[in-house]
C-alpha positions as CSV (number, residue, x, y, z in Angstrom):
1,M,0.0,0.0,0.0
2,S,1.1,3.6,-0.6
3,V,1.5,6.2,2.1
4,V,-1.3,8.8,1.9
5,E,0.1,12.4,2.0
6,E,-2.6,14.6,3.4
7,G,-0.9,17.3,5.4
8,A,-1.3,16.7,9.1
9,L,-2.6,13.2,8.6
10,T,0.8,11.6,8.0
11,A,4.4,11.9,9.0
12,P,6.8,12.7,6.1
13,V,8.4,9.7,4.4
14,G,11.2,11.7,2.9
15,Q,11.7,14.4,0.4
16,D,9.4,14.0,-2.6
17,G,8.2,10.7,-1.2
18,D,11.7,9.2,-1.3
19,M,11.1,5.8,0.3
20,T,14.8,5.3,0.9
21,S,14.5,7.7,3.8
22,T,11.5,5.9,5.4
23,P,12.5,3.8,8.4
24,R,12.5,0.1,8.0
25,S,9.5,-0.3,10.2
26,G,7.5,2.2,8.0
27,T,6.1,5.6,8.6
28,Q,6.1,6.6,12.3
29,F,3.3,8.1,14.3
30,E,3.7,9.5,17.8
31,I,0.7,10.1,20.1
32,R,0.7,11.6,23.6
33,S,-1.7,12.0,26.6
34,G,-0.6,13.0,30.1
35,A,2.3,10.8,31.2
36,Y,1.7,8.3,28.3
37,T,3.5,8.3,25.0
38,A,3.2,5.7,22.2
39,E,4.9,5.3,18.8
40,I,3.2,3.3,16.0
41,A,4.9,2.1,12.9
42,S,2.9,1.7,9.7
43,V,4.2,-1.7,8.7
44,G,1.8,-4.1,10.4
45,A,0.3,-1.1,12.2
46,S,2.7,-2.1,14.9
47,L,2.9,-0.7,18.5
48,R,6.6,0.1,18.5
49,T,6.8,1.8,21.9
50,L,4.5,2.5,24.8
51,R,5.7,4.4,27.9
52,Y,4.3,5.8,31.1
53,D,6.4,8.6,32.6
54,G,9.3,7.3,30.6
55,R,8.9,3.7,31.7
56,D,8.5,1.0,29.0
57,L,5.2,-0.9,29.2
58,V,6.0,-3.0,26.2
59,V,9.3,-4.4,24.8
60,P,10.2,-1.7,22.2
61,F,12.1,-1.8,18.9
62,D,13.8,0.9,16.9
63,A,12.1,2.8,14.1
64,D,14.8,1.9,11.6
65,E,14.8,-1.7,12.4
66,V,13.0,-4.6,10.7
67,R,10.4,-5.4,13.3
68,P,11.5,-8.4,15.3
69,G,9.0,-11.1,14.6
70,Y,5.4,-10.1,15.4
71,R,6.2,-7.6,18.2
72,G,3.3,-5.2,18.6
73,V,1.6,-6.2,15.3
74,V,-2.0,-6.4,14.3
75,L,-2.8,-10.1,13.7
76,A,-5.2,-10.5,10.8
77,P,-7.2,-12.2,9.3
78,W,-6.3,-14.8,11.9
79,P,-4.2,-14.8,15.1
80,N,-1.9,-17.6,16.1
81,R,-1.5,-20.8,14.0
82,V,-3.3,-22.6,11.1
83,V,-2.0,-26.1,11.6
84,D,0.0,-27.3,8.5
85,G,-1.2,-24.2,6.7
86,R,-4.3,-26.1,5.6
87,Y,-8.0,-25.5,6.2
88,T,-11.5,-26.1,4.8
89,F,-14.1,-23.4,4.5
90,D,-17.6,-23.8,2.9
91,G,-16.6,-27.1,1.4
92,A,-13.4,-25.8,-0.3
93,E,-9.9,-26.7,0.8
94,Y,-7.2,-24.1,1.0
95,E,-3.4,-24.2,1.5
96,L,-1.6,-21.2,3.1
97,A,2.1,-20.4,2.9
98,I,4.1,-21.9,5.8
99,T,5.4,-18.9,7.7
100,E,6.5,-20.8,10.8
101,P,8.8,-23.2,9.1
102,N,10.3,-24.8,12.3
103,R,6.8,-25.9,13.2
104,G,5.2,-26.2,9.8
105,H,2.3,-23.8,10.3
106,A,0.9,-20.6,8.9
107,L,1.4,-18.0,11.6
108,H,-0.5,-14.8,12.5
109,G,-2.2,-13.9,9.2
110,F,-1.2,-11.5,6.4
111,A,-1.4,-8.0,7.9
112,A,1.9,-8.2,9.7
113,W,3.9,-7.0,6.6
114,L,1.3,-4.7,5.0
115,D,2.1,-1.0,5.0
116,F,-1.0,0.6,6.6
117,D,-2.3,4.0,5.4
118,V,-3.2,6.7,7.9
119,T,-6.8,7.9,7.7
120,A,-7.0,10.1,10.9
121,Q,-4.5,11.5,13.4
122,S,-4.6,13.8,16.4
123,D,-2.3,14.5,19.3
124,D,-3.6,11.5,21.3
125,A,-4.9,9.1,18.6
126,V,-4.1,7.6,15.1
127,T,-6.2,5.4,12.8
128,L,-4.6,3.2,10.2
129,E,-6.1,1.0,7.5
130,A,-5.1,-1.7,5.1
131,T,-7.0,-4.1,2.8
132,I,-6.3,-7.8,2.7
133,Q,-6.6,-8.7,-1.0
134,P,-8.0,-12.0,-2.3
135,R,-5.4,-14.8,-3.1
136,T,-5.7,-18.5,-3.8
137,S,-5.2,-19.4,-0.2
138,Y,-7.7,-16.8,1.1
139,P,-10.0,-15.6,-1.7
140,W,-11.8,-12.8,0.3
141,R,-11.3,-9.1,0.4
142,V,-11.3,-7.7,4.0
143,R,-10.6,-4.2,5.1
144,V,-8.7,-3.9,8.5
145,E,-8.9,-0.6,10.4
146,T,-7.1,-0.1,13.7
147,T,-7.2,2.9,16.1
148,Y,-4.7,3.6,18.8
149,R,-5.9,6.1,21.4
150,L,-4.2,7.3,24.6
151,G,-6.1,8.6,27.6
152,A,-5.8,8.8,31.4
153,D,-6.5,5.0,31.6
154,G,-3.7,4.1,29.1
155,L,-3.6,2.9,25.5
156,T,-6.8,1.6,23.9
157,Q,-6.5,-0.2,20.6
158,S,-9.5,-1.2,18.5
159,V,-9.5,-3.4,15.4
160,R,-12.4,-3.4,13.0
161,F,-12.9,-5.8,10.1
162,E,-15.2,-5.1,7.2
163,N,-15.9,-7.7,4.5
164,V,-15.7,-5.7,1.3
165,G,-16.0,-8.8,-0.9
166,A,-19.0,-10.7,-2.3
167,D,-18.8,-13.8,-0.1
168,A,-18.7,-14.7,3.6
169,A,-15.2,-14.7,5.0
170,P,-13.5,-16.4,8.0
171,V,-11.8,-13.8,10.2
172,G,-10.0,-13.4,13.5
173,T,-7.7,-10.9,15.2
174,G,-5.7,-10.0,18.2
175,P,-2.6,-7.9,19.2
176,H,0.9,-9.1,20.0
177,P,2.5,-6.8,22.6
178,Y,5.2,-8.1,25.0
179,L,4.3,-6.5,28.3
180,V,7.0,-5.2,30.7
181,A,6.2,-4.9,34.4
182,G,9.4,-3.1,35.5
183,A,13.2,-3.0,35.6
184,G,13.5,-6.5,37.1
185,P,13.8,-9.7,35.1
186,L,10.6,-11.6,34.0
187,D,11.4,-14.4,36.4
188,T,10.7,-12.0,39.3
189,W,7.4,-10.6,38.0
190,T,4.1,-11.6,39.5
191,L,1.4,-12.8,37.1
192,E,-2.4,-12.8,37.6
193,L,-4.4,-14.5,34.9
194,P,-8.0,-15.3,35.7
195,A,-8.4,-18.2,33.3
196,S,-9.8,-21.7,34.2
197,D,-8.9,-23.5,31.0
198,V,-5.7,-23.9,29.0
199,L,-5.3,-25.4,25.5
200,E,-3.1,-28.4,25.6
201,V,-0.8,-28.5,22.6
202,T,1.8,-30.9,21.2
203,P,5.2,-30.1,22.7
204,D,7.1,-30.0,19.4
205,R,4.7,-28.1,17.1
206,L,2.3,-26.4,19.5
207,S,-0.6,-27.9,17.6
208,P,-3.9,-27.9,19.6
209,V,-5.0,-31.1,21.3
210,T,-7.8,-30.3,23.8
211,L,-8.9,-28.0,26.5
212,R,-7.7,-28.8,30.0
213,D,-8.7,-27.5,33.5
214,V,-5.8,-25.5,34.9
215,A,-6.4,-26.9,38.3
216,D,-5.8,-30.5,37.0
217,Y,-3.3,-30.0,34.2
218,E,0.2,-29.0,35.5
219,P,-1.3,-26.3,37.8
220,A,2.2,-25.1,38.8
221,R,2.7,-24.1,35.2
222,F,-0.7,-23.1,34.0
223,D,-2.9,-22.0,37.0
224,W,-2.4,-18.2,37.6
225,R,-5.9,-17.4,39.0
226,E,-4.1,-16.4,42.2
227,P,-1.2,-14.0,41.6
228,R,2.2,-15.6,42.0
229,V,5.8,-15.1,40.8
230,L,6.6,-16.5,37.3
231,G,10.0,-17.9,38.2
232,A,11.5,-20.2,35.5
233,V,8.1,-21.4,34.1
234,Q,7.8,-21.5,30.3
235,I,4.4,-20.9,28.7
236,D,3.3,-20.6,25.1
237,H,-0.3,-21.5,25.4
238,A,-3.8,-20.2,24.8
239,Y,-6.3,-19.8,27.7
240,T,-10.0,-19.4,27.9
241,G,-12.7,-19.7,30.6
242,L,-11.8,-16.1,31.6
243,A,-13.3,-14.6,34.8
244,R,-14.8,-11.2,34.0
245,D,-16.0,-8.2,36.0
246,A,-19.6,-6.8,36.0
247,A,-18.9,-5.0,32.7
248,G,-17.7,-8.2,31.0
249,A,-14.0,-7.3,31.1
250,A,-11.1,-9.7,31.6
251,T,-7.8,-8.4,33.1
252,V,-4.3,-9.8,33.2
253,R,-1.9,-8.1,35.6
254,L,1.8,-8.2,35.7
255,T,3.8,-6.6,38.6
256,D,7.5,-6.1,39.4
257,P,8.9,-6.4,42.9
258,S,9.7,-2.7,42.9
259,G,5.9,-2.0,42.9
260,T,5.5,-1.0,39.2
261,G,3.4,-3.0,36.8
262,V,1.1,-3.2,33.8
263,E,-2.3,-4.6,33.1
264,M,-4.2,-5.5,29.9
265,V,-8.0,-5.4,29.8
266,W,-10.4,-6.6,27.1
267,D,-14.1,-7.4,26.7
268,G,-16.1,-10.3,25.5
269,A,-15.0,-9.9,21.8
270,C,-11.9,-11.8,22.8
271,P,-12.8,-15.0,24.7
272,W,-9.2,-16.3,24.3
273,V,-5.7,-15.1,25.3
274,Q,-2.3,-16.4,24.3
275,I,0.4,-16.1,27.0
276,H,4.1,-16.5,26.0
277,T,7.1,-16.1,28.3
278,A,9.2,-15.1,25.2
279,D,11.6,-18.1,25.5
280,L,13.9,-18.0,22.5
281,P,16.1,-20.7,20.9
282,G,19.5,-20.3,22.4
283,G,18.1,-19.1,25.7
284,A,19.9,-16.3,27.6
285,A,22.4,-15.8,24.7
286,Q,19.6,-14.2,22.8
287,P,19.2,-10.4,23.6
288,F,15.4,-10.5,24.0
289,H,15.1,-13.9,25.7
290,R,12.3,-13.6,28.3
291,A,12.4,-9.8,27.9
292,G,8.6,-9.4,28.2
293,L,5.4,-11.4,28.6
294,A,3.4,-11.7,25.4
295,V,-0.3,-11.2,26.3
296,E,-2.5,-11.6,23.2
297,P,-6.3,-11.4,23.5
298,M,-7.8,-13.3,20.6
299,T,-11.2,-13.4,19.0
300,C,-10.7,-17.1,18.4
301,A,-8.6,-20.1,19.4
302,P,-5.4,-21.2,17.7
303,D,-6.3,-23.1,14.4
304,A,-9.8,-21.7,14.5
305,F,-9.9,-22.0,10.7
306,N,-10.1,-25.8,11.4
307,A,-12.8,-25.4,14.1
308,A,-14.6,-28.5,13.1
309,R,-11.6,-30.6,14.3
310,Y,-12.0,-29.7,17.9
311,D,-14.4,-30.6,20.7
312,F,-14.5,-27.0,22.0
313,D,-15.8,-23.7,20.6
314,A,-12.9,-22.2,18.7
315,G,-14.8,-18.9,18.2
316,L,-14.2,-18.5,14.5
317,I,-16.0,-15.4,13.1
318,V,-17.7,-15.8,9.7
319,L,-18.3,-12.3,8.3
320,D,-21.0,-12.0,5.7
321,A,-20.4,-9.8,2.7
322,G,-20.8,-6.1,3.7
323,A,-20.7,-6.9,7.4
324,S,-18.2,-5.7,10.0
325,T,-17.0,-6.8,13.4
326,E,-14.7,-5.1,16.1
327,A,-12.6,-6.0,19.0
328,S,-10.6,-3.8,21.5
329,W,-8.2,-4.0,24.4
330,R,-6.4,-1.6,26.7
331,I,-2.9,-1.5,28.3
332,T,-2.5,0.5,31.5
333,A,0.4,1.3,33.8
334,L,0.2,0.1,37.4
C-alpha cells in the first residue's frame, strides 16, 4: 500500500516521497496524553513503543529496524496458527504459505507486513487502514482498520474488520504486545491471569489437542488465577474460561517487585488469550530472551480455521459480505 500524503494526517516519508528515507518499520506516528506516549509504525500497524512517565510498558524496537517477529503487530485475518497451513471453508480446501517453518504452520495472518495507510490523526490518537486482497489461499477481500488512542487510563486499541468482498469470509484478530512490568527480570514478575482452561498443545509443534482445566493440568505451570511469581516457568499456550467483571472485562496483571506493573484489559469480543514467556532458541544468549510477557487477547482459538476438528468452541467469526466486526483492548500502567 502507498503512504497517503494529506498534510497533518501523516508523518513525512522523505523528500518528494523518497522511500529510501523511510524507516525500515515504516512511517512513524507518535501520540501523547498526560504521562503516556506511544509510537506506532505503519508496517503491520505495529505498536513500537508505549511508555508511562518514561517507563516502558511493552518491549520496544527501533524505528529503523526490521520489526522483530510479530512484536506489537495487528494479527489478521487470523491470530496464532493454522496447523499445517491447511483448512477447509464452505466445502473448499485451501493451503496457506508456511510462515512458521520450524513448526510447519501458517502464523498470524497477512497483515503483519502490510504497510497501513493513515486515515486520521490527532495528538492522542491515530487510525490506520489496510486491505487484505484475495489470493488463492484466502479468496476474500477484507478491510482492516485499527485505532490507537491514549487517555488517562492508558492505550486503547481497536481493530475493525469489514468484509468488502462478495462472499462470507472467516476472520479473527488479536494484538501481539510483549508487556513489561518493571526493571526486574521476567522471572521476578508476578502474574495474575483469571483463566480456568488452557489449551493443551503438542510439545514440538504447539498444535492444539484439547482444553484442560488449569487446576488439574500442570497447575504449577498453568494456573495463575491467584497471583504468584513467574519464576522459570515456560508458557506458550492459549487460555479461555476467563473470569470477567460486571462490565464483562477480563484483566491480566503483571507486577514487578519494585511496585510498578502493567495490566491488559479486554471485553467479550476476545474469549481467548495467548500467553508466552518469550523463551527464544539459544536461551539467555539471545538479547530479548524472556524480555517481556506476550499477552495476546484473541477473538478465536489457535487453528480456528479448522474449528470442526475440535471438541470446544474455537470462536471462528464468519463475516457476511458487507458486514463488520470489532474488538478492542487496553494497556494501562500500574
